[in-house]
N, CA, C, O and CB atoms as a CASP TS submission, in Angstrom:
PFRMAT TS
TARGET T0000
AUTHOR 0000-0000-0000
METHOD Language model
MODEL 1
PARENT N/A
ATOM      1  N   MET     1      42.715 252.976  77.201  1.00  0.00           N
ATOM      2  CA  MET     1      41.456 252.536  78.023  1.00  0.00           C
ATOM      3  C   MET     1      40.596 253.738  78.414  1.00  0.00           C
ATOM      4  O   MET     1      39.368 253.742  78.324  1.00  0.00           O
ATOM      5  CB  MET     1      41.883 251.760  79.381  1.00  0.00           C
ATOM      6  N   ALA     2      41.368 254.801  78.872  1.00  0.00           N
ATOM      7  CA  ALA     2      40.712 255.904  79.311  1.00  0.00           C
ATOM      8  C   ALA     2      41.033 257.153  78.627  1.00  0.00           C
ATOM      9  O   ALA     2      42.175 257.343  78.208  1.00  0.00           O
ATOM     10  CB  ALA     2      40.925 256.034  80.613  1.00  0.00           C
ATOM     11  N   ALA     3      40.158 257.971  78.493  1.00  0.00           N
ATOM     12  CA  ALA     3      40.404 259.434  77.766  1.00  0.00           C
ATOM     13  C   ALA     3      40.570 260.458  78.878  1.00  0.00           C
ATOM     14  O   ALA     3      39.980 260.428  79.958  1.00  0.00           O
ATOM     15  CB  ALA     3      39.071 259.940  76.747  1.00  0.00           C
ATOM     16  N   ALA     4      41.398 261.317  78.497  1.00  0.00           N
ATOM     17  CA  ALA     4      41.644 262.564  79.611  1.00  0.00           C
ATOM     18  C   ALA     4      41.271 263.884  78.921  1.00  0.00           C
ATOM     19  O   ALA     4      41.399 264.143  77.725  1.00  0.00           O
ATOM     20  CB  ALA     4      43.344 262.701  80.156  1.00  0.00           C
ATOM     21  N   THR     5      40.805 264.642  79.856  1.00  0.00           N
ATOM     22  CA  THR     5      40.508 266.212  79.351  1.00  0.00           C
ATOM     23  C   THR     5      40.753 267.056  80.677  1.00  0.00           C
ATOM     24  O   THR     5      40.670 266.654  81.838  1.00  0.00           O
ATOM     25  CB  THR     5      38.745 266.491  78.717  1.00  0.00           C
ATOM     26  N   ARG     6      41.052 268.228  80.248  1.00  0.00           N
ATOM     27  CA  ARG     6      41.346 269.204  81.277  1.00  0.00           C
ATOM     28  C   ARG     6      40.333 270.130  81.426  1.00  0.00           C
ATOM     29  O   ARG     6      39.909 270.654  80.396  1.00  0.00           O
ATOM     30  CB  ARG     6      42.531 269.891  81.047  1.00  0.00           C
ATOM     31  N   GLU     7      39.823 270.463  82.561  1.00  0.00           N
ATOM     32  CA  GLU     7      38.947 271.578  82.982  1.00  0.00           C
ATOM     33  C   GLU     7      39.504 272.345  84.068  1.00  0.00           C
ATOM     34  O   GLU     7      39.466 272.005  85.250  1.00  0.00           O
ATOM     35  CB  GLU     7      37.630 271.106  83.388  1.00  0.00           C
ATOM     36  N   GLN     8      40.067 273.485  83.570  1.00  0.00           N
ATOM     37  CA  GLN     8      40.776 274.546  84.567  1.00  0.00           C
ATOM     38  C   GLN     8      41.984 273.502  85.223  1.00  0.00           C
ATOM     39  O   GLN     8      42.787 272.862  84.543  1.00  0.00           O
ATOM     40  CB  GLN     8      39.513 275.282  85.956  1.00  0.00           C
ATOM     41  N   ASN     9      41.914 273.504  86.408  1.00  0.00           N
ATOM     42  CA  ASN     9      43.183 272.767  87.093  1.00  0.00           C
ATOM     43  C   ASN     9      42.712 271.380  87.279  1.00  0.00           C
ATOM     44  O   ASN     9      43.435 270.705  88.013  1.00  0.00           O
ATOM     45  CB  ASN     9      43.685 273.425  88.609  1.00  0.00           C
ATOM     46  N   TRP    10      41.653 270.785  86.781  1.00  0.00           N
ATOM     47  CA  TRP    10      41.303 269.396  86.953  1.00  0.00           C
ATOM     48  C   TRP    10      41.662 268.637  85.899  1.00  0.00           C
ATOM     49  O   TRP    10      41.588 269.195  84.804  1.00  0.00           O
ATOM     50  CB  TRP    10      39.982 269.197  87.175  1.00  0.00           C
ATOM     51  N   MET    11      42.054 267.449  85.929  1.00  0.00           N
ATOM     52  CA  MET    11      42.206 266.283  84.878  1.00  0.00           C
ATOM     53  C   MET    11      40.932 265.500  85.234  1.00  0.00           C
ATOM     54  O   MET    11      40.662 265.110  86.370  1.00  0.00           O
ATOM     55  CB  MET    11      43.701 265.297  85.023  1.00  0.00           C
ATOM     56  N   ILE    12      40.163 265.308  84.109  1.00  0.00           N
ATOM     57  CA  ILE    12      39.089 264.492  84.103  1.00  0.00           C
ATOM     58  C   ILE    12      39.126 263.308  83.149  1.00  0.00           C
ATOM     59  O   ILE    12      39.158 263.416  81.923  1.00  0.00           O
ATOM     60  CB  ILE    12      38.010 265.265  83.856  1.00  0.00           C
ATOM     61  N   TYR    13      39.119 262.082  83.880  1.00  0.00           N
ATOM     62  CA  TYR    13      39.345 260.766  83.101  1.00  0.00           C
ATOM     63  C   TYR    13      38.008 260.160  82.909  1.00  0.00           C
ATOM     64  O   TYR    13      37.179 260.261  83.813  1.00  0.00           O
ATOM     65  CB  TYR    13      40.323 259.714  83.867  1.00  0.00           C
ATOM     66  N   SER    14      37.695 259.465  81.676  1.00  0.00           N
ATOM     67  CA  SER    14      36.397 258.835  81.490  1.00  0.00           C
ATOM     68  C   SER    14      36.670 257.709  80.598  1.00  0.00           C
ATOM     69  O   SER    14      37.573 257.687  79.762  1.00  0.00           O
ATOM     70  CB  SER    14      35.307 259.790  80.914  1.00  0.00           C
ATOM     71  N   LEU    15      35.730 256.669  80.859  1.00  0.00           N
ATOM     72  CA  LEU    15      35.882 255.248  80.059  1.00  0.00           C
ATOM     73  C   LEU    15      35.173 255.500  78.758  1.00  0.00           C
ATOM     74  O   LEU    15      34.329 256.385  78.613  1.00  0.00           O
ATOM     75  CB  LEU    15      35.156 253.859  80.872  1.00  0.00           C
ATOM     76  N   PRO    16      35.570 254.663  77.812  1.00  0.00           N
ATOM     77  CA  PRO    16      34.862 254.652  76.581  1.00  0.00           C
ATOM     78  C   PRO    16      33.514 254.147  76.581  1.00  0.00           C
ATOM     79  O   PRO    16      33.319 253.176  77.312  1.00  0.00           O
ATOM     80  CB  PRO    16      35.552 253.952  75.681  1.00  0.00           C
ATOM     81  N   LYS    17      32.555 254.589  75.928  1.00  0.00           N
ATOM     82  CA  LYS    17      31.166 254.050  75.815  1.00  0.00           C
ATOM     83  C   LYS    17      31.340 252.437  75.443  1.00  0.00           C
ATOM     84  O   LYS    17      30.861 251.566  76.168  1.00  0.00           O
ATOM     85  CB  LYS    17      30.272 254.929  74.591  1.00  0.00           C
ATOM     86  N   LYS    18      32.001 252.173  74.360  1.00  0.00           N
ATOM     87  CA  LYS    18      32.258 250.748  73.928  1.00  0.00           C
ATOM     88  C   LYS    18      33.528 250.411  74.545  1.00  0.00           C
ATOM     89  O   LYS    18      34.594 250.988  74.331  1.00  0.00           O
ATOM     90  CB  LYS    18      32.315 250.533  72.347  1.00  0.00           C
ATOM     91  N   ARG    19      33.312 249.342  75.401  1.00  0.00           N
ATOM     92  CA  ARG    19      34.544 248.977  76.249  1.00  0.00           C
ATOM     93  C   ARG    19      34.948 247.533  75.778  1.00  0.00           C
ATOM     94  O   ARG    19      34.086 246.718  75.449  1.00  0.00           O
ATOM     95  CB  ARG    19      34.212 249.014  77.936  1.00  0.00           C
ATOM     96  N   ALA    20      36.198 247.266  75.759  1.00  0.00           N
ATOM     97  CA  ALA    20      36.665 245.998  75.547  1.00  0.00           C
ATOM     98  C   ALA    20      36.212 245.063  76.516  1.00  0.00           C
ATOM     99  O   ALA    20      35.745 245.487  77.573  1.00  0.00           O
ATOM    100  CB  ALA    20      38.006 245.991  75.490  1.00  0.00           C
ATOM    101  N   ARG    21      36.299 243.732  76.269  1.00  0.00           N
ATOM    102  CA  ARG    21      35.825 242.632  77.137  1.00  0.00           C
ATOM    103  C   ARG    21      36.802 242.698  78.447  1.00  0.00           C
ATOM    104  O   ARG    21      36.322 242.689  79.580  1.00  0.00           O
ATOM    105  CB  ARG    21      35.902 241.116  76.314  1.00  0.00           C
ATOM    106  N   GLN    22      38.119 242.762  78.221  1.00  0.00           N
ATOM    107  CA  GLN    22      38.990 242.779  79.354  1.00  0.00           C
ATOM    108  C   GLN    22      38.623 244.008  80.501  1.00  0.00           C
ATOM    109  O   GLN    22      38.662 243.856  81.722  1.00  0.00           O
ATOM    110  CB  GLN    22      40.482 242.949  78.750  1.00  0.00           C
ATOM    111  N   LEU    23      38.291 245.149  79.837  1.00  0.00           N
ATOM    112  CA  LEU    23      37.993 246.342  80.687  1.00  0.00           C
ATOM    113  C   LEU    23      36.496 245.996  81.297  1.00  0.00           C
ATOM    114  O   LEU    23      36.266 246.398  82.437  1.00  0.00           O
ATOM    115  CB  LEU    23      38.038 247.844  79.740  1.00  0.00           C
ATOM    116  N   GLU    24      35.578 245.345  80.666  1.00  0.00           N
ATOM    117  CA  GLU    24      34.393 245.020  81.341  1.00  0.00           C
ATOM    118  C   GLU    24      34.612 243.960  82.510  1.00  0.00           C
ATOM    119  O   GLU    24      33.947 243.994  83.546  1.00  0.00           O
ATOM    120  CB  GLU    24      33.405 244.515  80.319  1.00  0.00           C
ATOM    121  N   THR    25      35.463 243.149  82.292  1.00  0.00           N
ATOM    122  CA  THR    25      35.848 242.148  83.277  1.00  0.00           C
ATOM    123  C   THR    25      36.438 242.790  84.545  1.00  0.00           C
ATOM    124  O   THR    25      36.097 242.445  85.677  1.00  0.00           O
ATOM    125  CB  THR    25      36.855 241.177  82.663  1.00  0.00           C
ATOM    126  N   ASN    26      37.467 243.875  84.248  1.00  0.00           N
ATOM    127  CA  ASN    26      38.178 244.455  85.366  1.00  0.00           C
ATOM    128  C   ASN    26      37.076 245.399  86.134  1.00  0.00           C
ATOM    129  O   ASN    26      37.090 245.594  87.350  1.00  0.00           O
ATOM    130  CB  ASN    26      39.533 245.311  84.821  1.00  0.00           C
ATOM    131  N   LEU    27      36.247 245.877  85.342  1.00  0.00           N
ATOM    132  CA  LEU    27      35.224 246.963  86.119  1.00  0.00           C
ATOM    133  C   LEU    27      34.273 245.989  87.040  1.00  0.00           C
ATOM    134  O   LEU    27      33.983 246.274  88.201  1.00  0.00           O
ATOM    135  CB  LEU    27      34.133 247.988  84.879  1.00  0.00           C
ATOM    136  N   LYS    28      33.850 244.859  86.400  1.00  0.00           N
ATOM    137  CA  LYS    28      33.199 243.940  87.340  1.00  0.00           C
ATOM    138  C   LYS    28      33.862 243.657  88.765  1.00  0.00           C
ATOM    139  O   LYS    28      33.347 243.757  89.879  1.00  0.00           O
ATOM    140  CB  LYS    28      33.080 242.667  86.640  1.00  0.00           C
ATOM    141  N   CYS    29      35.078 243.298  88.426  1.00  0.00           N
ATOM    142  CA  CYS    29      35.909 242.875  89.618  1.00  0.00           C
ATOM    143  C   CYS    29      36.018 244.008  90.528  1.00  0.00           C
ATOM    144  O   CYS    29      35.879 243.782  91.730  1.00  0.00           O
ATOM    145  CB  CYS    29      37.333 242.387  89.229  1.00  0.00           C
ATOM    146  N   LEU    30      36.271 245.313  90.087  1.00  0.00           N
ATOM    147  CA  LEU    30      36.460 246.376  90.962  1.00  0.00           C
ATOM    148  C   LEU    30      35.014 246.725  91.653  1.00  0.00           C
ATOM    149  O   LEU    30      34.972 247.189  92.792  1.00  0.00           O
ATOM    150  CB  LEU    30      37.100 247.604  90.151  1.00  0.00           C
ATOM    151  N   GLN    31      33.824 246.468  90.878  1.00  0.00           N
ATOM    152  CA  GLN    31      32.523 246.731  91.616  1.00  0.00           C
ATOM    153  C   GLN    31      32.494 245.811  92.666  1.00  0.00           C
ATOM    154  O   GLN    31      32.083 246.233  93.747  1.00  0.00           O
ATOM    155  CB  GLN    31      31.243 246.594  90.764  1.00  0.00           C
ATOM    156  N   ASP    32      32.873 244.540  92.574  1.00  0.00           N
ATOM    157  CA  ASP    32      32.740 243.648  93.702  1.00  0.00           C
ATOM    158  C   ASP    32      33.569 244.022  94.880  1.00  0.00           C
ATOM    159  O   ASP    32      33.126 243.918  96.024  1.00  0.00           O
ATOM    160  CB  ASP    32      33.075 242.302  93.304  1.00  0.00           C
ATOM    161  N   CYS    33      34.849 244.486  94.598  1.00  0.00           N
ATOM    162  CA  CYS    33      35.808 244.919  95.693  1.00  0.00           C
ATOM    163  C   CYS    33      35.076 246.277  96.409  1.00  0.00           C
ATOM    164  O   CYS    33      35.074 246.455  97.627  1.00  0.00           O
ATOM    165  CB  CYS    33      37.433 245.298  94.984  1.00  0.00           C
ATOM    166  N   ALA    34      34.560 247.044  95.591  1.00  0.00           N
ATOM    167  CA  ALA    34      34.034 248.212  96.169  1.00  0.00           C
ATOM    168  C   ALA    34      32.875 247.828  97.303  1.00  0.00           C
ATOM    169  O   ALA    34      32.714 248.513  98.313  1.00  0.00           O
ATOM    170  CB  ALA    34      33.460 249.125  94.976  1.00  0.00           C
ATOM    171  N   GLN    35      32.150 246.729  97.023  1.00  0.00           N
ATOM    172  CA  GLN    35      31.138 246.423  97.916  1.00  0.00           C
ATOM    173  C   GLN    35      31.683 245.920  99.152  1.00  0.00           C
ATOM    174  O   GLN    35      31.005 246.054 100.171  1.00  0.00           O
ATOM    175  CB  GLN    35      30.228 245.509  97.361  1.00  0.00           C
ATOM    176  N   SER    36      33.004 245.264  99.218  1.00  0.00           N
ATOM    177  CA  SER    36      33.466 244.569 100.444  1.00  0.00           C
ATOM    178  C   SER    36      34.667 245.270 101.112  1.00  0.00           C
ATOM    179  O   SER    36      34.986 245.006 102.272  1.00  0.00           O
ATOM    180  CB  SER    36      33.850 243.118 100.103  1.00  0.00           C
ATOM    181  N   ASP    37      35.258 246.076 100.434  1.00  0.00           N
ATOM    182  CA  ASP    37      36.710 246.618 100.899  1.00  0.00           C
ATOM    183  C   ASP    37      36.332 247.810 101.811  1.00  0.00           C
ATOM    184  O   ASP    37      35.542 248.610 101.309  1.00  0.00           O
ATOM    185  CB  ASP    37      37.775 247.156  99.542  1.00  0.00           C
ATOM    186  N   PRO    38      36.758 248.057 103.047  1.00  0.00           N
ATOM    187  CA  PRO    38      36.679 249.160 103.749  1.00  0.00           C
ATOM    188  C   PRO    38      37.202 250.434 103.313  1.00  0.00           C
ATOM    189  O   PRO    38      36.691 251.513 103.616  1.00  0.00           O
ATOM    190  CB  PRO    38      37.153 248.905 104.777  1.00  0.00           C
ATOM    191  N   VAL    39      38.197 250.293 102.618  1.00  0.00           N
ATOM    192  CA  VAL    39      38.865 251.613 101.829  1.00  0.00           C
ATOM    193  C   VAL    39      37.736 252.049 100.804  1.00  0.00           C
ATOM    194  O   VAL    39      37.374 253.224 100.742  1.00  0.00           O
ATOM    195  CB  VAL    39      40.443 251.210 100.897  1.00  0.00           C
ATOM    196  N   PHE    40      37.316 251.278 100.183  1.00  0.00           N
ATOM    197  CA  PHE    40      36.304 251.800  99.265  1.00  0.00           C
ATOM    198  C   PHE    40      35.039 252.400  99.841  1.00  0.00           C
ATOM    199  O   PHE    40      34.538 253.425  99.378  1.00  0.00           O
ATOM    200  CB  PHE    40      35.918 250.755  98.401  1.00  0.00           C
ATOM    201  N   ALA    41      34.545 251.735 100.856  1.00  0.00           N
ATOM    202  CA  ALA    41      33.454 252.283 101.637  1.00  0.00           C
ATOM    203  C   ALA    41      33.756 253.816 102.222  1.00  0.00           C
ATOM    204  O   ALA    41      33.014 254.790 102.098  1.00  0.00           O
ATOM    205  CB  ALA    41      33.182 251.257 102.835  1.00  0.00           C
ATOM    206  N   ARG    42      34.898 253.769 102.816  1.00  0.00           N
ATOM    207  CA  ARG    42      35.352 255.208 103.176  1.00  0.00           C
ATOM    208  C   ARG    42      35.462 256.178 102.173  1.00  0.00           C
ATOM    209  O   ARG    42      35.055 257.329 102.328  1.00  0.00           O
ATOM    210  CB  ARG    42      36.596 255.213 103.759  1.00  0.00           C
ATOM    211  N   ASP    43      36.060 255.715 101.022  1.00  0.00           N
ATOM    212  CA  ASP    43      36.243 256.637  99.942  1.00  0.00           C
ATOM    213  C   ASP    43      34.921 257.081  99.474  1.00  0.00           C
ATOM    214  O   ASP    43      34.777 258.275  99.212  1.00  0.00           O
ATOM    215  CB  ASP    43      37.035 256.039  98.824  1.00  0.00           C
ATOM    216  N   LEU    44      33.802 256.150  99.318  1.00  0.00           N
ATOM    217  CA  LEU    44      32.375 256.556  98.916  1.00  0.00           C
ATOM    218  C   LEU    44      31.822 257.609  99.801  1.00  0.00           C
ATOM    219  O   LEU    44      31.212 258.569  99.330  1.00  0.00           O
ATOM    220  CB  LEU    44      31.407 255.351  98.955  1.00  0.00           C
ATOM    221  N   LYS    45      32.038 257.440 101.190  1.00  0.00           N
ATOM    222  CA  LYS    45      31.508 258.520 102.168  1.00  0.00           C
ATOM    223  C   LYS    45      32.050 259.893 101.872  1.00  0.00           C
ATOM    224  O   LYS    45      31.366 260.916 101.885  1.00  0.00           O
ATOM    225  CB  LYS    45      31.883 258.175 103.648  1.00  0.00           C
ATOM    226  N   LYS    46      33.505 259.817 101.569  1.00  0.00           N
ATOM    227  CA  LYS    46      34.244 261.078 101.222  1.00  0.00           C
ATOM    228  C   LYS    46      33.584 261.714 100.022  1.00  0.00           C
ATOM    229  O   LYS    46      33.236 262.895 100.037  1.00  0.00           O
ATOM    230  CB  LYS    46      35.773 260.799 100.914  1.00  0.00           C
ATOM    231  N   LEU    47      33.409 260.878  98.929  1.00  0.00           N
ATOM    232  CA  LEU    47      32.842 261.404  97.728  1.00  0.00           C
ATOM    233  C   LEU    47      31.514 262.141  97.925  1.00  0.00           C
ATOM    234  O   LEU    47      31.340 263.294  97.532  1.00  0.00           O
ATOM    235  CB  LEU    47      32.661 260.309  96.775  1.00  0.00           C
ATOM    236  N   ALA    48      30.511 261.348  98.609  1.00  0.00           N
ATOM    237  CA  ALA    48      29.241 261.822  98.964  1.00  0.00           C
ATOM    238  C   ALA    48      29.217 263.186  99.580  1.00  0.00           C
ATOM    239  O   ALA    48      28.376 264.032  99.277  1.00  0.00           O
ATOM    240  CB  ALA    48      28.645 260.903  99.835  1.00  0.00           C
ATOM    241  N   LEU    49      30.311 263.394 100.583  1.00  0.00           N
ATOM    242  CA  LEU    49      30.395 264.636 101.042  1.00  0.00           C
ATOM    243  C   LEU    49      30.868 265.690 100.115  1.00  0.00           C
ATOM    244  O   LEU    49      30.370 266.815 100.149  1.00  0.00           O
ATOM    245  CB  LEU    49      31.140 264.599 102.095  1.00  0.00           C
ATOM    246  N   LEU    50      31.858 265.354  99.248  1.00  0.00           N
ATOM    247  CA  LEU    50      32.269 266.377  98.093  1.00  0.00           C
ATOM    248  C   LEU    50      31.212 266.745  97.243  1.00  0.00           C
ATOM    249  O   LEU    50      31.081 267.914  96.882  1.00  0.00           O
ATOM    250  CB  LEU    50      33.334 265.845  97.179  1.00  0.00           C
ATOM    251  N   ARG    51      30.330 265.714  96.837  1.00  0.00           N
ATOM    252  CA  ARG    51      29.151 266.006  96.099  1.00  0.00           C
ATOM    253  C   ARG    51      28.304 267.031  96.487  1.00  0.00           C
ATOM    254  O   ARG    51      27.819 267.857  95.714  1.00  0.00           O
ATOM    255  CB  ARG    51      28.433 264.986  96.030  1.00  0.00           C
ATOM    256  N   ARG    52      28.102 266.972  97.848  1.00  0.00           N
ATOM    257  CA  ARG    52      27.186 267.938  98.544  1.00  0.00           C
ATOM    258  C   ARG    52      27.914 269.334  98.796  1.00  0.00           C
ATOM    259  O   ARG    52      27.180 270.319  98.883  1.00  0.00           O
ATOM    260  CB  ARG    52      26.696 267.302  99.958  1.00  0.00           C
ATOM    261  N   SER    53      29.229 269.501  98.916  1.00  0.00           N
ATOM    262  CA  SER    53      29.770 270.781  99.285  1.00  0.00           C
ATOM    263  C   SER    53      30.604 271.302  98.199  1.00  0.00           C
ATOM    264  O   SER    53      30.971 272.468  98.345  1.00  0.00           O
ATOM    265  CB  SER    53      30.549 270.705 100.539  1.00  0.00           C
ATOM    266  N   CYS    54      30.971 270.702  97.167  1.00  0.00           N
ATOM    267  CA  CYS    54      32.001 271.069  96.289  1.00  0.00           C
ATOM    268  C   CYS    54      31.358 271.347  94.920  1.00  0.00           C
ATOM    269  O   CYS    54      30.499 270.586  94.475  1.00  0.00           O
ATOM    270  CB  CYS    54      33.084 269.978  96.225  1.00  0.00           C
ATOM    271  N   CYS    55      31.770 272.431  94.256  1.00  0.00           N
ATOM    272  CA  CYS    55      31.214 272.922  92.955  1.00  0.00           C
ATOM    273  C   CYS    55      32.256 272.694  91.876  1.00  0.00           C
ATOM    274  O   CYS    55      31.927 272.861  90.702  1.00  0.00           O
ATOM    275  CB  CYS    55      30.817 274.464  93.024  1.00  0.00           C
ATOM    276  N   GLU    56      33.443 272.338  92.179  1.00  0.00           N
ATOM    277  CA  GLU    56      34.403 272.142  91.158  1.00  0.00           C
ATOM    278  C   GLU    56      34.809 270.630  90.904  1.00  0.00           C
ATOM    279  O   GLU    56      34.744 269.871  91.870  1.00  0.00           O
ATOM    280  CB  GLU    56      35.600 272.948  91.515  1.00  0.00           C
ATOM    281  N   PRO    57      35.159 270.212  89.867  1.00  0.00           N
ATOM    282  CA  PRO    57      34.618 270.702  88.467  1.00  0.00           C
ATOM    283  C   PRO    57      33.242 270.244  88.279  1.00  0.00           C
ATOM    284  O   PRO    57      32.966 269.051  88.154  1.00  0.00           O
ATOM    285  CB  PRO    57      35.482 270.166  87.236  1.00  0.00           C
ATOM    286  N   ALA    58      32.341 271.227  88.257  1.00  0.00           N
ATOM    287  CA  ALA    58      30.917 271.069  88.122  1.00  0.00           C
ATOM    288  C   ALA    58      30.530 269.933  86.994  1.00  0.00           C
ATOM    289  O   ALA    58      29.576 269.178  87.181  1.00  0.00           O
ATOM    290  CB  ALA    58      30.303 272.500  87.746  1.00  0.00           C
ATOM    291  N   ALA    59      31.207 269.881  86.008  1.00  0.00           N
ATOM    292  CA  ALA    59      30.805 268.958  84.874  1.00  0.00           C
ATOM    293  C   ALA    59      30.907 267.400  85.394  1.00  0.00           C
ATOM    294  O   ALA    59      30.130 266.481  85.138  1.00  0.00           O
ATOM    295  CB  ALA    59      31.830 269.223  83.530  1.00  0.00           C
ATOM    296  N   VAL    60      32.046 267.379  86.164  1.00  0.00           N
ATOM    297  CA  VAL    60      32.283 265.958  86.634  1.00  0.00           C
ATOM    298  C   VAL    60      31.116 265.536  87.622  1.00  0.00           C
ATOM    299  O   VAL    60      30.457 264.527  87.371  1.00  0.00           O
ATOM    300  CB  VAL    60      33.751 265.835  87.392  1.00  0.00           C
ATOM    301  N   PHE    61      30.882 266.235  88.639  1.00  0.00           N
ATOM    302  CA  PHE    61      29.880 265.889  89.542  1.00  0.00           C
ATOM    303  C   PHE    61      28.438 265.826  88.838  1.00  0.00           C
ATOM    304  O   PHE    61      27.663 264.929  89.171  1.00  0.00           O
ATOM    305  CB  PHE    61      29.916 266.897  90.688  1.00  0.00           C
ATOM    306  N   ALA    62      28.094 266.716  87.925  1.00  0.00           N
ATOM    307  CA  ALA    62      26.879 266.638  87.126  1.00  0.00           C
ATOM    308  C   ALA    62      26.782 265.197  86.378  1.00  0.00           C
ATOM    309  O   ALA    62      25.812 264.440  86.409  1.00  0.00           O
ATOM    310  CB  ALA    62      26.877 267.858  86.062  1.00  0.00           C
ATOM    311  N   ALA    63      28.043 264.991  85.682  1.00  0.00           N
ATOM    312  CA  ALA    63      27.971 263.704  84.929  1.00  0.00           C
ATOM    313  C   ALA    63      27.929 262.362  85.844  1.00  0.00           C
ATOM    314  O   ALA    63      27.380 261.332  85.453  1.00  0.00           O
ATOM    315  CB  ALA    63      29.228 263.642  83.980  1.00  0.00           C
ATOM    316  N   SER    64      28.503 262.473  86.978  1.00  0.00           N
ATOM    317  CA  SER    64      28.669 261.225  87.869  1.00  0.00           C
ATOM    318  C   SER    64      27.435 261.131  88.686  1.00  0.00           C
ATOM    319  O   SER    64      27.246 260.046  89.237  1.00  0.00           O
ATOM    320  CB  SER    64      29.976 261.287  88.839  1.00  0.00           C
ATOM    321  N   ASN    65      26.568 262.063  88.863  1.00  0.00           N
ATOM    322  CA  ASN    65      25.280 261.962  89.458  1.00  0.00           C
ATOM    323  C   ASN    65      24.005 261.505  88.546  1.00  0.00           C
ATOM    324  O   ASN    65      22.882 261.349  89.025  1.00  0.00           O
ATOM    325  CB  ASN    65      25.026 263.279  90.021  1.00  0.00           C
ATOM    326  N   ARG    66      24.319 261.314  87.203  1.00  0.00           N
ATOM    327  CA  ARG    66      23.327 260.892  86.418  1.00  0.00           C
ATOM    328  C   ARG    66      22.971 259.387  86.534  1.00  0.00           C
ATOM    329  O   ARG    66      23.780 258.485  86.311  1.00  0.00           O
ATOM    330  CB  ARG    66      23.674 261.236  85.127  1.00  0.00           C
ATOM    331  N   GLY    67      21.731 259.212  86.890  1.00  0.00           N
ATOM    332  CA  GLY    67      21.365 257.803  87.041  1.00  0.00           C
ATOM    333  C   GLY    67      21.760 257.295  88.451  1.00  0.00           C
ATOM    334  O   GLY    67      21.634 256.090  88.673  1.00  0.00           O
ATOM    335  N   ARG    68      22.207 258.080  89.381  1.00  0.00           N
ATOM    336  CA  ARG    68      22.348 257.633  90.688  1.00  0.00           C
ATOM    337  C   ARG    68      21.342 258.185  91.643  1.00  0.00           C
ATOM    338  O   ARG    68      20.719 259.227  91.437  1.00  0.00           O
ATOM    339  CB  ARG    68      23.641 257.923  91.130  1.00  0.00           C
ATOM    340  N   THR    69      21.201 257.327  92.840  1.00  0.00           N
ATOM    341  CA  THR    69      20.286 258.011  93.765  1.00  0.00           C
ATOM    342  C   THR    69      21.275 258.469  94.912  1.00  0.00           C
ATOM    343  O   THR    69      22.401 257.982  95.014  1.00  0.00           O
ATOM    344  CB  THR    69      19.022 257.007  94.308  1.00  0.00           C
ATOM    345  N   LYS    70      20.766 259.470  95.800  1.00  0.00           N
ATOM    346  CA  LYS    70      21.666 260.039  96.854  1.00  0.00           C
ATOM    347  C   LYS    70      21.773 258.923  97.844  1.00  0.00           C
ATOM    348  O   LYS    70      20.876 258.081  97.901  1.00  0.00           O
ATOM    349  CB  LYS    70      21.104 261.419  97.539  1.00  0.00           C
ATOM    350  N   THR    71      22.887 258.863  98.677  1.00  0.00           N
ATOM    351  CA  THR    71      23.065 257.841  99.708  1.00  0.00           C
ATOM    352  C   THR    71      23.221 258.598 101.121  1.00  0.00           C
ATOM    353  O   THR    71      23.384 257.949 102.154  1.00  0.00           O
ATOM    354  CB  THR    71      24.378 256.905  99.357  1.00  0.00           C
TER
END
């Protein structure tokens, strides 16, 4: 389901562009949980701080920022 690549000390996991129906269903469920679960909210705040202060691995932050607005 996920592909893994290494960039220096980082392992970077990505999902395929063409996704199986089961994976799409699971991602939609995860998206719903992320909107209501306090753990996800806390983690999103931490991620936002990392994006502003961290430069490693640059490729991951650049890729994850595509199409997103700053929070």
